[in-house]
N, C-alpha and C positions, 0 to 999 in steps of 0.2 A: 503493500499499499504506499503511496504517495505521502511523504512527510511534509504537512504543508507550514510547520513551524520552521522548516529551512528554506522557504519562500525567498525571504528577504536577501539571503545568500544567493540565491540561485539566480535572481533577476537583478544583481547587481552589475551586470554587464549585458545589455540588450543584444547585440550582436555577437555571433559565434564562429561565423561562417561555415557552419556544419551543414547549412540547408542549401548553399550554393549548386550542389550537384543534383537538386532535385528531390532530396529526402529529406524527411523529417522525423522527429522522435517521438513516440507515444508517451503516455504517462507514465507506464511501465519500464520505459526505456528503450524498448523495442524500436529501431529505424524500419520506416516503411516510405514507398514512394508518397510525393504530395499529391497525386491523384489518386489515392487509397482511398475506398468508399468510406471508411472510418472518418478519415482526414476531411474529407468533402461533406461529411455530416456534421462533424462540431464545426467547422469553418463555417457552416450555412446557419449554426446555430449562433454562433458569435456574430455573424451578419445581421441575424435577426435581433439580436441584444442591442447593436449599434444602431439600428433604425428606430427600435424603442427609446434609445437614449436622444436620438433627435427629436422624438414626439416629447420627450420629458422637457426639451430646452424651451418649450414653449409654456405660457401660463395657462396652467391647467387646474379645473376645481381640486381641491386636494384629495378628495377621496380616488379620484382617477390617478393621480400623482403616487400617491400612495399604493395603490394597486401595482401600477407599471414599475413602481421601484422593487416590489415583492417580485413580480415577474422577472426583473432582470436577475434576480438571486437565484430563482429556479432555473433560468435558464444556463447562469454559470455552474449550477449543480449539474443539469444535463450534460454541458460541453464538458466537465469533467468525469461524469459518466462514460461518455464517448470516447473520451480522449484515453481513459485506462481500461484497458480491457477485462472483463469481468469485476469492475467496481460498481458497485449499485448505493445510490445515494438518493433517487427520486422516490418520493412517498405517494401513497395515495390521497391522503391530505391536500396535497399540493393540487390535484384535479379537481378536489372537491371544492376547495378555495375557488377555482376559474367558476365552475357552475353557480356557486351563489353569488359571484358578483355578476355573472350572466345574467341571471334570474332578476337580480336587484336593478340593473342598468336599464334591461330590457321590459321590464313592467310598465313604464310609464313611454315609453316609445309607441307610434303607432303601428299597428300590424302591417306587413309589407305584402301588396298585393301585385307587386311587379319586382323585377330585379332593379337596382340602382346601380348608377356608376360610380367610380371612386372619385373622391373629390371634396369639394366644399371649402371648409378652412384649410390652412397650411397644416394645423396638428390633425385634422380629420383625413387629410390625404395622405400625411405621412403612416396614419394609422391603417389607412388601406394599403399602403406599400410594405408595412410591415406584415400585414395578413398575409402578401403574397409571397415574402420572404418565408414566412412559417410554413405556408403550404409546401414550398421547395424542401423547407428543412423536413417536413413531414415524408415527402417522395425519398429523400436521401435516405432516411431511416428505414423506409420500406425495403429500399435497395440493399441495404446493409443487411437487414433482416432474412432477406431470401437468399442472400450469397454469403454467410456468413451464418452456419448453426449454432455456433455457441453463441450468439449475441441474444439475449431476452430484453425487448425494448418494448414491450406492450404497453407499459406504463406512462413510458416515453411519448408514445405514439399517440396515446389518449389524451396527455398533457398538451402537446402541438395541435391536437383536432381542437380541442377545446378553447386554446389560446387562439387560434386562428378565428373562430367564432367570437369571442370575446373583444377582438381588436375591430371586428365588424360592428358590433353593438357599441363599442367606444366612439367610433368614427360617426356613427349616427348619433350618439348622445353628444358628441363635441358639437356637431353642426348643428343640433337642436338648441342647444346652450346659447349660440352665436345667431339663433333665430334663421339658421339658412336651412332652406327646405332639402331634403332628399331628390337628387337628380335621377328620376325614374328612366329608366331605359325602355324607347319607343321601338316596338317593332316597325321594319321599314317594309311597306308591301309593294 
């Protein structure tokens, strides 16, 4: 198991030149190609976390801000789980939390009769971007599950699935807060 107490010493030098040949180290020290499915999965989770950081750079209602900060910590946990083969850190409570937030935020939104287009306020548009990156992370995880029998990431898949839904609802919530109506998709005949 990776010892996080040594993290400060491990990161005292940012560049190592070890990745110049197209390989990187997993959390257990094993060297793999940078296009390895596991690296692709945790890299996409990291990208998702960064987009959520962009959402958080906006003035948000405190409950949304607190929720997204909690999500960032969970995504860091998930990245660690993906980076260290055999390591398990995700908990079912994390999925339940997302479901509770989904129910809380969605209860006051008008039911959708049509698909909506991504956009609205800048923060809402970034939530839609985060949602699409989240779906890509989910697809990466599915590829990893199907190619590597030793990986059990079903809880992580549930987490990402709920998170993409939550990001959609947060986008709608933020637009409503700023009195920006949903932009409904219109079928072209």
